[in-house]
C-alpha positions, 0 to 999 in steps of 0.5 A: 499499500502506498504511503498516504503522506507521500500520496498527498505530497504527489497530489500537491506537486501535480497541482503546482506543476500542472502535469503528471510528467512535470511533477514526476521530473520534480519528484524524481519519480516515474510518471507511472508511480505519480499515476499510481499515487493519484489512483490510490488517493481517488480509490481511498477517497471514492472521488475523482481528483482531476478532470483530465483531457489531452491538453490540460488538467484541472481540479474538480471540486472535490480536488479543490477541497482536497488540495486545501486540506493536503496544504494544511496538513503537509504545512503542519506536519513540516511545522511540528517536525521543525518545533520538535527538532533541535533549535527548531522553535521558530513559528512557521507555515501558513496561518489561516485566520478568519475574522469579522469584515470591519474588525479585520479591516480596521484593526487586524490588517494594520497589525500584520506587517509588524507580525510578519517583521517578527515572524517572517517564516509565517504566511498569513491567509486572512478571511473576512466573515461576519458570520461564524464559520466552521473552524474545523470543517473549513481548516481555519487555524484561528478565528476571531469571534465577537459573540458570547462563546457557546458550549463547545470543545474548541478552545478560546482566549479573550483579547478584549471586551467589545463596547457599544455606543449610540451615535449620530451626526451633528447635521443629524442632531441639529435637524432632528433634535438629540434624543435624551431617553431610549423611548425617545429613539421611536421617533428618529431614524434608526439604522439596524444592523441585520446580523444582530438580535441586540442592535439589529432590525426593530428593536434595540436592547439597553441596560447591562442585561439588555432587558430595557428594549425599545422599538426602532425603524429607519430608512437603512439596514445592512449587514455591515457596520461600516456601511452604517457608519458612513450613512450615519456620518452623512446624517442618515440616522442614529447608529448603535454600533461596537465602538471599534467601528465608530472610534475614528469618526467619534474622535474627529467630530464626525459622530457624536456619542449620545447619552441616553437614560439607560447605558448600552448593552454589555458587549461580548468578548472578542475571542481568538478561537482555536482547535482543542489540539494537545499542542497548539502549533507555534504559528497560532500561539505566536498569533494569539500572544501578539493580539493580546499584546496589541489589544490589551489592557485597553483596546486601542480603539477605546483610548480616550473615548469612554471611562471603563468601569 
């Protein structure tokens, strides 16, 4: 029986080189042996990995999924071997991170050049998604989640507490007045975030326990906080969003924090979530430690905006 890891290495090389013959030359194998490795994989998986024609070789959908898995497994294997070898204590390999769109653009992407400077042998793949992804099934090494952690076998580390505020542009307040109570929000244009139950469409929650509620409506809802922020800056209405989305606009005066009779809800934690392996890869530990350093003890987006309790 052919070695499974070797077969995976052959498969990845065939994809990289574009043909069985080119991969055979690179790996110093016969083309027949390369063909046997691919056939063994397809037989084991029960799928076809390549579309074959006389002119070109391309991956099937199953082949594309298998390629991602193979690359991750082989990189992890290289990393493990490197970690346990003498002197091999430097993070390396591909690190796949998934994070919410607005947060990643504003507060993760700017950190990556320094991370690369510290750990030049780690290649970061950053995926942006506001919905919760399946870390294991989709092959992510690390996901950043802004939500309360549900019961799970996954491991997590707290990076920061996400705090909310209600804001509007000075131009909107001048035209429509400044609400002093949450009840007065019913008379205003409130821009809702469609992916939230607490600050979304139709009803906003207030108070540390979220029990104070008010019905709201407005001319715009969106599944992205940046869209809502820009609409609010333009005077379209009031928004109820995390400070990390609005911080720059608050500092430059484009938005003003409203002081209402009920405080904003207690926000969820920003968590670094990773697989429950017995040994966390060095590349993953390095990123988590780096984010803890960057976001604490007071998150940079909060500096000078609110007094902490």
